[in-house]
MARLUM-325901 format. One record per residue (C-alpha): residue in three letters; x, y, z. Coordinates in nm, 4 decimals, decimal comma. Each point is the difference from the previous one (the first is absolute). Layout:
TIDO  mifi        xx        yy        zz
TIDO   ALA         X         Y         Z
...
//
This chain:
TIDO  mifi        xx        yy        zz
TIDO   MET    0,7028    0,8845   -0,6573
TIDO   PRO    0,2958   -0,2309   -0,0708
TIDO   ALA   -0,0055   -0,3493    0,1426
TIDO   ARG    0,1690   -0,0541    0,3331
TIDO   ALA    0,2633   -0,2021   -0,1821
TIDO   ASP    0,1576    0,3371   -0,0723
TIDO   ARG   -0,0252    0,1413    0,3479
TIDO   LEU    0,2687    0,2113    0,1570
TIDO   THR    0,2286   -0,1304    0,2707
TIDO   SER    0,1531    0,2279    0,2591
TIDO   VAL    0,3692    0,0760    0,0257
TIDO   GLY    0,1837   -0,2482    0,2185
TIDO   ARG   -0,2278   -0,2922   -0,0867
TIDO   LEU    0,0188   -0,1395   -0,3520
TIDO   TYR    0,0889    0,1297   -0,3451
TIDO   THR    0,0069   -0,2052   -0,3159
TIDO   HIS    0,3124    0,0171   -0,2135
TIDO   PRO   -0,0664    0,1561   -0,3404
TIDO   ASP    0,1480   -0,3012   -0,1811
TIDO   LEU   -0,3077   -0,1917    0,1172
TIDO   LEU   -0,2427    0,2685   -0,1141
TIDO   GLN    0,0247   -0,0487   -0,3755
TIDO   PRO   -0,3076   -0,1242   -0,1908
TIDO   ASP    0,1232   -0,3623    0,0101
TIDO   ASN    0,0613   -0,0082    0,3733
TIDO   ALA   -0,1595   -0,2332    0,2519
TIDO   LEU   -0,3084    0,2196    0,0184
TIDO   GLY   -0,0704   -0,0899   -0,3624
TIDO   ARG   -0,0727    0,1932   -0,3163
TIDO   GLY   -0,2570    0,2694    0,0220
TIDO   ALA    0,0788    0,0933    0,3592
TIDO   ASN   -0,0843    0,3577    0,0912
TIDO   PRO    0,2998    0,2208   -0,0853
TIDO   ALA   -0,0194    0,1742    0,3380
TIDO   LEU    0,3110   -0,1367    0,1643
TIDO   ARG    0,1398    0,0133    0,3459
TIDO   ALA    0,3060    0,2063    0,0752
TIDO   PRO    0,3227   -0,1532   -0,1353
TIDO   VAL    0,2074    0,0223    0,3168
TIDO   PRO    0,3073   -0,2195   -0,0567
TIDO   PRO    0,0554   -0,3498    0,1376
TIDO   GLN    0,2731   -0,0783    0,2491
TIDO   SER    0,1859   -0,2374   -0,2252
TIDO   PRO    0,0067   -0,0657   -0,3751
TIDO   SER   -0,1547   -0,3434    0,0465
TIDO   ALA   -0,2966    0,1146    0,2044
TIDO   PRO   -0,2898    0,1600   -0,1888
TIDO   THR   -0,1409    0,1876    0,2982
TIDO   LEU    0,0974    0,2103    0,2972
TIDO   GLU   -0,1633   -0,1640    0,3004
TIDO   SER   -0,1204    0,1602    0,3154
TIDO   THR    0,1938   -0,2565    0,1974
TIDO   GLN    0,3468   -0,1353   -0,0585
TIDO   SER   -0,1016   -0,3662    0,0145
TIDO   GLY   -0,0704   -0,0423   -0,3718
TIDO   ALA   -0,3338   -0,1620    0,0835
TIDO   TYR   -0,2701    0,0228   -0,2647
TIDO   VAL   -0,3396   -0,1441   -0,0873
TIDO   LEU   -0,0672   -0,1360   -0,3485
TIDO   ILE   -0,3503    0,0714   -0,1331
TIDO   ALA   -0,1021   -0,1888   -0,3152
TIDO   ASP   -0,3492    0,1049   -0,1069
TIDO   PRO   -0,1321    0,0943   -0,3461
TIDO   ASP   -0,2564    0,2426    0,1456
TIDO   PRO    0,1754    0,3390    0,0347
TIDO   ARG   -0,2459    0,1447    0,2513
TIDO   ARG    0,0164   -0,2967    0,2326
TIDO   ALA    0,3781   -0,0124   -0,0380
TIDO   ALA    0,0151    0,3686    0,0912
TIDO   MET   -0,2134   -0,0600    0,3094
TIDO   LEU    0,2254   -0,2861    0,1100
TIDO   ARG    0,3097    0,2087   -0,0672
TIDO   ASP   -0,1426    0,2831    0,2116
TIDO   ILE   -0,0466   -0,2361    0,2934
TIDO   VAL    0,3558   -0,1283   -0,0302
TIDO   GLU    0,1587    0,3433   -0,0440
TIDO   GLN   -0,1890    0,1487    0,2939
TIDO   ALA    0,1815   -0,2575    0,2133
TIDO   GLY    0,3330    0,1356   -0,1310
TIDO   ILE    0,0782   -0,3073   -0,2118
TIDO   GLU    0,0942    0,0074   -0,3668
TIDO   ALA   -0,2615   -0,1355   -0,2406
TIDO   LEU    0,0812   -0,1345   -0,3471
TIDO   VAL   -0,3002   -0,0316   -0,2302
TIDO   THR   -0,0333   -0,2055   -0,3154
TIDO   ARG   -0,3013   -0,0938   -0,2097
TIDO   ASN    0,1469   -0,3096   -0,1663
TIDO   GLY    0,0994   -0,3341    0,1463
TIDO   ASP    0,3226   -0,0351   -0,1978
TIDO   GLU    0,1185    0,3421    0,1161
TIDO   ALA   -0,0693   -0,0995    0,3613
TIDO   LYS    0,2001   -0,3172   -0,0532
TIDO   ALA    0,2893    0,2023   -0,1413
TIDO   MET   -0,0097    0,2346    0,3004
TIDO   LEU    0,0173   -0,2934    0,2413
TIDO   ARG    0,3054   -0,1370   -0,1781
TIDO   ARG    0,1695    0,3374   -0,0453
TIDO   ARG   -0,0384    0,1366    0,3541
TIDO   ARG    0,0201   -0,1361    0,3490
TIDO   LEU   -0,3175   -0,1670    0,1221
TIDO   PRO   -0,2822    0,2315    0,1102
TIDO   VAL   -0,1441   -0,0035    0,3516
TIDO   LEU   -0,3460   -0,0613   -0,1464
TIDO   VAL   -0,1447   -0,0981   -0,3376
TIDO   ILE   -0,3496    0,1135   -0,1017
TIDO   ALA   -0,0980   -0,1880   -0,3148
TIDO   ASN   -0,3159   -0,0084   -0,2067
TIDO   LEU   -0,0761   -0,3549   -0,1087
TIDO   SER   -0,0977    0,1231   -0,3497
TIDO   LEU    0,3149    0,1691   -0,1277
TIDO   PRO    0,0803    0,0531   -0,3691
TIDO   ARG    0,2951   -0,1905   -0,1500
TIDO   LEU    0,0522   -0,2150    0,3111
TIDO   ASP   -0,2876   -0,0848    0,2324
TIDO   GLY    0,0169    0,0438    0,3761
TIDO   PHE    0,0300   -0,3719    0,0762
TIDO   ALA    0,3049   -0,0342   -0,2241
TIDO   LEU    0,1525    0,3156    0,1468
TIDO   LEU   -0,0388   -0,1261    0,3579
TIDO   ALA    0,1350   -0,3416   -0,0948
TIDO   ASP    0,3078    0,1702   -0,1434
TIDO   LEU    0,0326    0,2079    0,3188
TIDO   ARG   -0,0041   -0,3182    0,2074
TIDO   ARG    0,2701   -0,1536   -0,2238
TIDO   ILE    0,2170    0,3062    0,0595
TIDO   ALA   -0,0637    0,0497    0,3708
TIDO   GLY   -0,0902   -0,3446    0,1256
TIDO   SER   -0,2296   -0,0454    0,2968
TIDO   SER    0,1457    0,3063    0,1759
TIDO   GLY   -0,1166    0,2395   -0,2706
TIDO   PRO   -0,2039    0,3164    0,0594
TIDO   PRO   -0,3689   -0,0193    0,0907
TIDO   VAL   -0,2450    0,0297   -0,2876
TIDO   VAL   -0,3354    0,1734   -0,0305
TIDO   VAL   -0,1964   -0,1128   -0,3049
TIDO   VAL   -0,2643    0,2165   -0,1671
TIDO   SER   -0,2876   -0,1376   -0,2035
TIDO   SER   -0,3608    0,0680   -0,0937
TIDO   SER   -0,0596   -0,3739   -0,0442
TIDO   LYS   -0,1063   -0,2078    0,2981
TIDO   GLU    0,1187   -0,3159   -0,1772
TIDO   LEU    0,3463    0,1429   -0,0661
TIDO   SER    0,0241    0,1260    0,3589
TIDO   SER   -0,0954   -0,3422    0,1344
TIDO   ALA    0,2543   -0,1676   -0,2259
TIDO   ALA    0,2724    0,2361    0,1248
TIDO   TRP   -0,0991   -0,0591    0,3616
TIDO   ASN    0,0129   -0,3761   -0,0503
TIDO   LEU    0,3581    0,0501   -0,1213
TIDO   LYS    0,0903    0,2516    0,2715
TIDO   GLU    0,2772   -0,2123    0,1501
TIDO   ARG    0,1534   -0,0688   -0,3394
TIDO   LEU   -0,0287    0,3586   -0,1250
TIDO   GLY    0,0591    0,1871    0,3285
TIDO   VAL   -0,3454    0,1627   -0,0047
TIDO   ARG   -0,0691    0,1819    0,3256
TIDO   GLU   -0,3173    0,1955   -0,0824
TIDO   LEU   -0,2725    0,0305   -0,2648
TIDO   LEU   -0,1218    0,3401   -0,1181
TIDO   ALA   -0,3198    0,0465   -0,1955
TIDO   ALA    0,0404    0,2045   -0,3170
TIDO   ASP   -0,2733    0,2391    0,1129
TIDO   ALA    0,1393    0,0506    0,3503
TIDO   THR   -0,0117    0,3522    0,1402
TIDO   GLU    0,3174    0,1783    0,1035
TIDO   GLU   -0,0735   -0,0680    0,3662
TIDO   MET   -0,0531   -0,3717   -0,0647
TIDO   ALA    0,3170   -0,0147   -0,2095
TIDO   ALA    0,2019    0,1761    0,2711
TIDO   GLU   -0,1221   -0,2466    0,2616
TIDO   THR    0,0800   -0,2973   -0,2242
TIDO   LEU    0,3514    0,1235   -0,0803
TIDO   GLY    0,0541    0,0799    0,3672
TIDO   ARG   -0,0775   -0,3593    0,0935
TIDO   ALA    0,2440   -0,1282   -0,2601
TIDO   LEU    0,2750    0,2475    0,0923
TIDO   PRO   -0,0327    0,1695    0,3419
TIDO   ALA    0,2111    0,2961   -0,1180
TIDO   LEU   -0,2935    0,0990   -0,2242
TIDO   ARG   -0,2580    0,0153    0,2755
TIDO   MET   -0,2038    0,3182    0,0094
TIDO   PRO    0,1441    0,2612    0,2367
TIDO   ASP   -0,1641    0,1064    0,3227
TIDO   ALA   -0,2127    0,3106    0,0044
TIDO   GLU    0,2966    0,2123    0,1120
TIDO   GLY    0,1765   -0,0618   -0,3289
TIDO   ALA   -0,2987   -0,0349   -0,2238
TIDO   ALA    0,0006    0,3540   -0,1346
TIDO   ASP    0,2731   -0,0550   -0,2576
TIDO   GLY   -0,2210   -0,2236   -0,2158
TIDO   PRO   -0,2842    0,2468   -0,0759
TIDO   THR    0,2437    0,2928   -0,0133
TIDO   ASP    0,2177   -0,1790   -0,2557
TIDO   ARG   -0,2965   -0,0932   -0,2147
TIDO   TRP   -0,1650    0,3438   -0,0008
TIDO   VAL    0,3232    0,1895   -0,0572
TIDO   ALA    0,1105   -0,2465   -0,2684
TIDO   GLU   -0,3292    0,0065   -0,1865
TIDO   THR   -0,0233    0,3798    0,0189
TIDO   ILE    0,3540    0,0630   -0,1256
TIDO   ASP   -0,0330   -0,2668   -0,2674
TIDO   ARG   -0,3190    0,1551   -0,1321
TIDO   TYR    0,1541    0,3462   -0,0160
TIDO   ALA    0,3213   -0,1227   -0,1630
TIDO   THR   -0,1971   -0,1882   -0,2644
TIDO   ASP   -0,2227    0,3021   -0,0675
TIDO   VAL    0,2990    0,2355   -0,0355
TIDO   ALA    0,1782   -0,2342   -0,2440
TIDO   ARG   -0,3150   -0,0284   -0,2116
TIDO   ARG   -0,0959    0,3676    0,0176
TIDO   PHE    0,3409    0,1351   -0,0975
TIDO   SER    0,1006   -0,2913   -0,2295
TIDO   VAL    0,3407   -0,0521    0,1585
TIDO   ALA    0,2111   -0,3134    0,0384
TIDO   LEU    0,0536    0,0018    0,3752
TIDO   VAL   -0,1586    0,1450    0,3170
TIDO   ALA    0,1665   -0,0313    0,3416
TIDO   VAL   -0,1421    0,0906    0,3410
TIDO   THR    0,1780    0,0045    0,3357
TIDO   ILE   -0,2152    0,0547    0,3093
TIDO   SER    0,0791    0,0218    0,3700
TIDO   ILE   -0,2789   -0,0192    0,2602
TIDO   GLY    0,1304    0,0161    0,3542
TIDO   GLU    0,2790   -0,2559    0,0328
TIDO   ARG   -0,1053   -0,2005   -0,3073
TIDO   GLU    0,1195    0,0520   -0,3542
TIDO   TRP   -0,1425   -0,1140   -0,3363
TIDO   PHE    0,1535    0,0104   -0,3465
TIDO   ARG   -0,2016   -0,0741   -0,3141
TIDO   ILE    0,0917   -0,0118   -0,3684
TIDO   HIS   -0,2395   -0,0324   -0,2908
TIDO   VAL    0,1510   -0,0730   -0,3431
TIDO   ASN   -0,1572   -0,0320   -0,3410
TIDO   GLN    0,2802   -0,2007   -0,1585
TIDO   PRO    0,2818   -0,2266    0,1219
TIDO   ARG    0,2955    0,1951    0,1368
TIDO   ARG    0,3591   -0,0916    0,0715
TIDO   PRO    0,0679   -0,0646    0,3710
TIDO   ARG    0,1628    0,2826    0,1889
TIDO   ARG    0,3462   -0,0321    0,1526
TIDO   ARG    0,0326   -0,1900    0,3247
TIDO   GLY    0,1065    0,1236    0,3404
TIDO   LEU   -0,2094    0,3190    0,0120
TIDO   PRO   -0,1547    0,1437    0,3192
TIDO   SER   -0,3650    0,0888    0,0650
TIDO   PRO   -0,1786    0,1530   -0,3013
TIDO   ARG   -0,0642    0,3140    0,2056
TIDO   THR    0,3724    0,0804   -0,0235
TIDO   TRP    0,0091   -0,0280   -0,3787
TIDO   THR    0,0485    0,3294   -0,1795
TIDO   PHE   -0,3345    0,0059   -0,1823
TIDO   PHE   -0,1929   -0,0507    0,3230
TIDO   ARG    0,2277    0,1879    0,2388
TIDO   GLN   -0,0250    0,3255   -0,1914
TIDO   VAL   -0,3806   -0,0025    0,0218
TIDO   LEU   -0,0076   -0,1222    0,3619
TIDO   GLU    0,2439    0,2648    0,1195
TIDO   GLY   -0,1327    0,2856   -0,2121
TIDO   HIS   -0,3722   -0,0727    0,0476
TIDO   GLU   -0,0526    0,1434   -0,3475
TIDO   PRO   -0,0898   -0,1495   -0,3410
TIDO   LEU    0,3008   -0,0727   -0,2206
TIDO   VAL    0,0156   -0,0520   -0,3775
TIDO   VAL    0,3052   -0,1108   -0,2000
TIDO   PRO   -0,1015   -0,0207   -0,3678
TIDO   ASP    0,3198   -0,1834   -0,1042
TIDO   VAL    0,1863   -0,1828    0,2758
TIDO   GLN    0,2927   -0,0968   -0,2211
TIDO   GLN    0,0833    0,3652   -0,0608
TIDO   HIS   -0,0246    0,0977    0,3660
TIDO   PRO    0,3224    0,0516    0,2038
TIDO   LEU   -0,1461   -0,1570    0,3188
TIDO   PHE   -0,2592   -0,2539   -0,1068
TIDO   ALA    0,1973   -0,1530   -0,2866
TIDO   GLN    0,2039   -0,1908    0,2612
TIDO   ALA   -0,2859   -0,0779    0,2385
TIDO   GLU   -0,0014   -0,3339    0,1780
TIDO   PHE   -0,3367   -0,1027   -0,1431
TIDO   PRO   -0,1168   -0,0706   -0,2643
TIDO   PRO    0,3128   -0,1441   -0,1684
TIDO   ALA    0,1884    0,2542   -0,2071
TIDO   GLY   -0,1179    0,0190   -0,3591
TIDO   THR   -0,3410   -0,1571    0,0577
TIDO   ILE   -0,2005    0,3145    0,0858
TIDO   ARG   -0,0296    0,3373   -0,1737
TIDO   GLY   -0,2989    0,1863    0,1498
TIDO   TYR   -0,0761    0,0448    0,3722
TIDO   ALA   -0,2519    0,1841    0,2182
TIDO   GLY   -0,0601   -0,0297    0,3744
TIDO   VAL   -0,2374    0,1554    0,2525
TIDO   PRO   -0,0154   -0,0250    0,3811
TIDO   VAL   -0,2593   -0,2164    0,1725
TIDO   MET   -0,0649    0,1641    0,3380
TIDO   SER   -0,3011   -0,0038    0,2298
TIDO   ALA   -0,1013    0,3046    0,2006
TIDO   GLY    0,0778   -0,1713    0,3298
TIDO   GLY    0,3400   -0,1185   -0,1139
TIDO   HIS   -0,0879   -0,3690    0,0366
TIDO   VAL    0,0653   -0,0641   -0,3683
TIDO   ASP    0,3280    0,1110   -0,1545
TIDO   GLY    0,1031   -0,1238   -0,3415
TIDO   ALA    0,0520    0,0678   -0,3679
TIDO   LEU   -0,1888   -0,0955   -0,3142
TIDO   CYS    0,2301   -0,0144   -0,3039
TIDO   LEU   -0,0510   -0,0898   -0,3625
TIDO   PHE    0,2617   -0,0872   -0,2596
TIDO   ASP   -0,0022   -0,0479   -0,3750
TIDO   SER    0,2398   -0,1426   -0,2520
TIDO   GLU   -0,0346    0,3147   -0,2118
TIDO   PRO    0,0558    0,3684    0,0926
TIDO   LEU   -0,3010    0,1154    0,2006
TIDO   ALA   -0,2260    0,2647   -0,1565
TIDO   PHE   -0,1497    0,1212    0,3253
TIDO   ASP   -0,1579    0,3447    0,0264
TIDO   ALA   -0,1180    0,1865    0,3100
TIDO   ARG   -0,3554   -0,1284   -0,0302
TIDO   ALA    0,1222   -0,3586   -0,0072
TIDO   LEU    0,2193    0,0680    0,3027
TIDO   ASP   -0,3005    0,1497    0,1829
TIDO   ALA   -0,2022   -0,3115   -0,0814
TIDO   LEU    0,2755   -0,2285    0,1315
TIDO   THR    0,0330    0,2136    0,3164
TIDO   GLU   -0,3744   -0,0265    0,0596
TIDO   ILE    0,0236   -0,3785   -0,0333
TIDO   GLY    0,2757    0,0040    0,2630
TIDO   HIS   -0,2267    0,1984    0,2339
TIDO   ARG   -0,2873   -0,2420   -0,0501
TIDO   LEU    0,2293   -0,2968    0,0602
TIDO   ALA    0,1208    0,1507    0,3291
TIDO   LEU   -0,3583    0,0659    0,1101
TIDO   GLU   -0,1149   -0,3504   -0,0855
TIDO   LEU    0,2990   -0,1570    0,1741
TIDO   ASP   -0,0763    0,2041    0,3097
TIDO   LEU   -0,3573   -0,1294   -0,0098
TIDO   SER    0,1304   -0,3539   -0,0530
TIDO   ARG    0,2135    0,0361    0,3111
TIDO   GLU   -0,3077    0,1036    0,1968
TIDO   ARG   -0,1945   -0,2930   -0,1437
TIDO   ALA    0,2815   -0,2346    0,1041
TIDO   ASP   -0,0106    0,1392    0,3545
TIDO   ILE   -0,3755   -0,0552    0,0147
TIDO   GLN    0,0411   -0,3516   -0,1416
TIDO   GLN    0,2685   -0,0759    0,2575
TIDO   ARG   -0,2266    0,1052    0,2845
TIDO   PHE   -0,2887   -0,1978   -0,1467
TIDO   THR    0,2210   -0,3084   -0,0407
TIDO   ALA    0,1241    0,0317    0,3571
TIDO   LEU   -0,3570    0,0233    0,1283
TIDO   SER   -0,1019   -0,2992   -0,2132
TIDO   ARG    0,2855   -0,2057    0,1406
TIDO   LEU   -0,0925    0,1030    0,3525
TIDO   ALA   -0,3566   -0,1124   -0,0643
TIDO   LEU    0,1312   -0,3485   -0,0882
TIDO   THR    0,2603   -0,0250    0,2775
TIDO   ASP   -0,0352   -0,0956    0,3649
TIDO   PRO    0,1596    0,2834    0,2026
TIDO   VAL    0,1180   -0,2257    0,2856
TIDO   THR    0,1789   -0,2754   -0,1948
TIDO   GLY    0,0666    0,1653   -0,3358
TIDO   LEU   -0,1558   -0,3018   -0,1733
TIDO   ALA   -0,2961    0,0195   -0,2345
TIDO   ASN   -0,3297    0,0435    0,1831
TIDO   ARG   -0,3226   -0,1924   -0,0656
TIDO   ARG   -0,0896    0,2166   -0,2995
TIDO   GLY    0,3442   -0,0284   -0,1552
TIDO   GLY    0,0021   -0,3715    0,0763
TIDO   GLU   -0,3294   -0,0577   -0,1766
TIDO   GLU    0,1353    0,1711   -0,3128
TIDO   ALA    0,3189   -0,2106    0,0167
TIDO   LEU   -0,2038   -0,3181    0,0481
TIDO   ALA   -0,2109    0,0768   -0,3079
TIDO   ARG    0,3149    0,0560   -0,2093
TIDO   GLU    0,1675   -0,3190    0,1181
TIDO   VAL   -0,3127   -0,2097   -0,0534
TIDO   ALA   -0,0289    0,1353   -0,3554
TIDO   ARG    0,3674   -0,0775   -0,0612
TIDO   ALA   -0,0305   -0,3531    0,1390
TIDO   ARG   -0,2956   -0,0714   -0,2251
TIDO   ARG    0,1735    0,1484   -0,3008
TIDO   THR    0,3182   -0,2022    0,0480
TIDO   GLY   -0,1453   -0,3116    0,1597
TIDO   SER    0,2485    0,0332    0,2873
TIDO   PRO   -0,0833   -0,0703    0,3667
TIDO   LEU   -0,0875    0,2684    0,2513
TIDO   SER   -0,0125   -0,0644    0,3740
TIDO   LEU   -0,1339    0,2107    0,2873
TIDO   VAL    0,1206    0,0030    0,3586
TIDO   LEU   -0,2112    0,1737    0,2634
TIDO   PHE    0,1840    0,0754    0,3272
TIDO   ASP   -0,1596    0,1076    0,3275
TIDO   ILE    0,1902    0,1186    0,3084
TIDO   ASP   -0,0910   -0,2212    0,2942
TIDO   ARG   -0,1560    0,1807    0,2980
TIDO   PHE    0,0730    0,3388   -0,1533
TIDO   LYS   -0,2865    0,1638    0,1917
TIDO   SER    0,1659   -0,0986    0,3262
TIDO   ILE    0,3250    0,1624   -0,1134
TIDO   ASN   -0,1811    0,3255   -0,0724
TIDO   ASP   -0,2010   -0,0118    0,3215
TIDO   GLN    0,2908   -0,0867    0,2289
TIDO   ALA    0,2990    0,1684   -0,1620
TIDO   GLY   -0,1703    0,2795   -0,1910
TIDO   HIS   -0,0556    0,0812   -0,3658
TIDO   ALA    0,3523    0,1363   -0,0461
TIDO   VAL    0,1390   -0,3456    0,0809
TIDO   GLY   -0,2667   -0,1529   -0,2226
TIDO   ASP    0,1194    0,2196   -0,2872
TIDO   ARG    0,3576   -0,1199    0,0618
TIDO   VAL   -0,1216   -0,3578   -0,0273
TIDO   LEU   -0,1783    0,0797   -0,3283
TIDO   ARG    0,3133    0,1631   -0,1412
TIDO   GLY    0,2197   -0,2861    0,1174
TIDO   ILE   -0,2174   -0,2595   -0,1717
TIDO   SER   -0,0230    0,2097   -0,3166
TIDO   GLU    0,3811    0,0106   -0,0115
TIDO   ILE    0,0139   -0,3782    0,0366
TIDO   LEU   -0,2472   -0,0377   -0,2869
TIDO   SER    0,1989    0,2401   -0,2181
TIDO   THR    0,3304   -0,1792    0,0604
TIDO   SER   -0,1506   -0,3486   -0,0367
TIDO   GLN   -0,1727    0,0543   -0,3333
TIDO   ARG    0,1362    0,0053   -0,3549
TIDO   GLY   -0,0016    0,3114   -0,2144
TIDO   SER   -0,3147   -0,1179   -0,1787
TIDO   ASP   -0,1935   -0,0761    0,3207
TIDO   LEU   -0,2416    0,2567    0,1418
TIDO   ALA   -0,0652    0,0527    0,3728
TIDO   MET   -0,2755    0,2252    0,1298
TIDO   ARG   -0,1763    0,0882    0,3230
TIDO   TRP   -0,3387   -0,1579   -0,0548
TIDO   GLY   -0,1683    0,0981    0,3267
TIDO   GLY    0,0753    0,1129    0,3537
TIDO   GLU    0,2355   -0,2888    0,0847
TIDO   GLU   -0,0242   -0,1903   -0,3280
TIDO   PHE    0,2543   -0,0107   -0,2830
TIDO   LEU   -0,0547   -0,1480   -0,3451
TIDO   VAL    0,2885   -0,1152   -0,2201
TIDO   LEU   -0,0431   -0,0812   -0,3703
TIDO   LEU    0,2478   -0,2531   -0,1389
TIDO   PRO   -0,0018   -0,0004   -0,3832
TIDO   ASP    0,1347   -0,3154   -0,1705
TIDO   VAL   -0,0054   -0,1863    0,3328
TIDO   GLY   -0,2099   -0,3093    0,0651
TIDO   LEU   -0,1540   -0,1147    0,3262
TIDO   HIS    0,3097   -0,1794    0,1284
TIDO   GLY    0,2281    0,2980   -0,0630
TIDO   ALA   -0,2515    0,2328    0,1662
TIDO   ARG   -0,0118   -0,2251    0,3051
TIDO   VAL    0,3810    0,0058    0,0219
TIDO   PHE   -0,0049    0,3812   -0,0226
TIDO   ALA   -0,2643    0,0283    0,2713
TIDO   GLU    0,1953   -0,2295    0,2328
TIDO   ARG    0,3144    0,2083   -0,0521
TIDO   VAL   -0,1856    0,3190    0,0882
TIDO   ARG   -0,1610   -0,1635    0,3035
TIDO   GLU    0,3387   -0,1112    0,1336
TIDO   ASN    0,1525    0,3442   -0,0551
TIDO   VAL   -0,2897    0,1717    0,1757
TIDO   GLN    0,0254   -0,2173    0,3097
TIDO   ASN    0,3646    0,1105    0,0246
TIDO   LEU   -0,0996    0,3676   -0,0217
TIDO   GLU    0,1054    0,1756    0,3198
TIDO   ILE   -0,2092    0,2889    0,1313
TIDO   PRO    0,0239   -0,0406    0,3790
TIDO   GLU   -0,3039    0,2141    0,0801
TIDO   ALA   -0,2182   -0,2184   -0,2248
TIDO   GLY    0,1047   -0,3345    0,1457
TIDO   ARG    0,0010   -0,3066   -0,2249
TIDO   ILE   -0,1130    0,0844   -0,3544
TIDO   THR   -0,1410   -0,2656   -0,2325
TIDO   VAL   -0,2142   -0,0179   -0,3115
TIDO   SER   -0,2385   -0,2536   -0,1468
TIDO   ALA   -0,0378   -0,0448   -0,3734
TIDO   GLY   -0,2432   -0,1418   -0,2525
TIDO   VAL    0,1212   -0,1018   -0,3454
TIDO   ALA   -0,1981   -0,0497   -0,3217
TIDO   GLU    0,0854   -0,0361   -0,3672
TIDO   LEU   -0,2247    0,1628   -0,2589
TIDO   SER   -0,1777   -0,2644   -0,2055
TIDO   ALA   -0,0683    0,0291   -0,3709
TIDO   ASP   -0,2817    0,2491   -0,0696
TIDO   GLU   -0,0539    0,0457    0,3754
TIDO   ASP   -0,1252    0,3338    0,1225
TIDO   PRO    0,2711    0,1648    0,2129
TIDO   ALA   -0,2529    0,0561    0,2772
TIDO   ALA   -0,0486   -0,3774    0,0220
TIDO   ALA    0,3754   -0,0575    0,0271
TIDO   LEU    0,0182    0,2636    0,2736
TIDO   ALA   -0,2872   -0,1706    0,1808
TIDO   ARG    0,1907   -0,3307   -0,0066
TIDO   ALA    0,3139    0,1708    0,1315
TIDO   ASP   -0,2097    0,1592    0,2758
TIDO   ALA   -0,1554   -0,3377    0,0891
TIDO   ASN    0,3469   -0,1519    0,0232
TIDO   LEU    0,1082    0,2902    0,2199
TIDO   TYR   -0,2954   -0,0706    0,2295
TIDO   ARG    0,1084   -0,3666    0,0238
TIDO   ALA    0,3511    0,1138    0,0941
TIDO   LYS   -0,1417    0,2203    0,2753
TIDO   ALA   -0,2274   -0,2765    0,1245
TIDO   GLY    0,2896   -0,2455   -0,0054
TIDO   GLY    0,1972    0,1951    0,2583
TIDO   ARG    0,1375    0,3038   -0,1897
TIDO   ASN    0,3575    0,0463   -0,1259
TIDO   ARG   -0,0862   -0,2459   -0,2773
TIDO   VAL   -0,0333   -0,0162   -0,3776
TIDO   GLU   -0,2946   -0,1761   -0,1631
TIDO   ALA   -0,0522   -0,0610   -0,3707
TIDO   ASP   -0,2788   -0,1413   -0,2171
TIDO   GLN   -0,0817   -0,3486    0,1236
TIDO   ALA   -0,0902   -0,1050   -0,3523
TIDO   GLN    0,3678    0,0365   -0,0930
TIDO   PRO    0,2059   -0,1469    0,2853
TIDO   ILE    0,3514    0,1245    0,0498
TIDO   PRO    0,2722   -0,2646    0,0466
//
């Protein structure tokens, strides 16, 4: 199966301009010839058609094509353009040729120009207000060196070279909130895109190999979504700009409307297809197309193959191509069902990690987040602080005003936590009336300031039926090589001191006094 670097993108999201898809493009020599659909850019100077009109893009500089493809998938699923290069000097040229990206993802070990030099050049161009940077490395020493220079280089996050897709998505989401993983309601597009893309790509590649033709194109519509995929065996000239959806092009439209196989042995001698919108006139001689339709009507598309020579296609070959179209439709229908199942499973998994009253992570989800943040802090050598909040006299609120009022208090405090924290902070409901907040890259003093701000906001929370609402808090900073349970125990001890000291207070580690 082709690498995900060659995956399909759906219509209305992102298409790479064919000028960038030659063997010497930013993806590097030897890239898989399966290319994404050459839908035209909006202006001659822009190499891509973006899903938004802002012109925002993310620059990915990584010599590993599989990891680069994974990172590009994450960016594109957020509806943002991704430019990929495998060489440092090409990344530098992109930064100087285009407007600045909204995020730079750079491997520290780039050919031709290493990541440190690339980021230094970015800072010279953009100054201190440049885009955030996520650096990728398999070397702990290189990562530490980059983190020590984070202010100078604009480094926002570190990403291990062997990070999973989920870990990478979380890291990029912290660096650029627009890339955060969607909620469960919108999570179905990811698995659907991947399964449909991989299935169509595999079939297109197999057809091109089996029939020894220069180009295979597939257009598929499933429900309200549309995919277009081209597989080529040699570089082709870009098609003319300003064309509508591929489904309206003559080669595809005839098959889609007729629901019958179609063969044109020599396009250039045909009165209709000789002037077709795509491929460019004079580049294609032979053509054959078959419908791709599922029994339930969920899948409706066309599988077409083209060749640079007149096509010697007999009835048996046409039957074989038609059968491939049937199998593709069946497999896509099964992929759709798999995506539905995956969506339901993902939704249930998210529910299992989410507190239903506040919408924050629950204890189980919080423990997983704590383990990730502790691992990150140890990997980068950066501080990590914990703040444990407890609602004062919460049992009395429930007993006197009722649990419905108590739930309103919980939701009100969770909203205060959500609005008080940074994008990289993590708040969770730790127990009945307890909340835990993780503060990455924040020392003890900063955590104490955060806790005081939350405490003041809570005491101004107005829920008349609940009376005066206050919280107490205990603050602790994770020490080097300390077990997270020990840090939590210190935060809990500090919380107990705050309660014993009269409530509506914040207490921190006594070993590290706060000015």
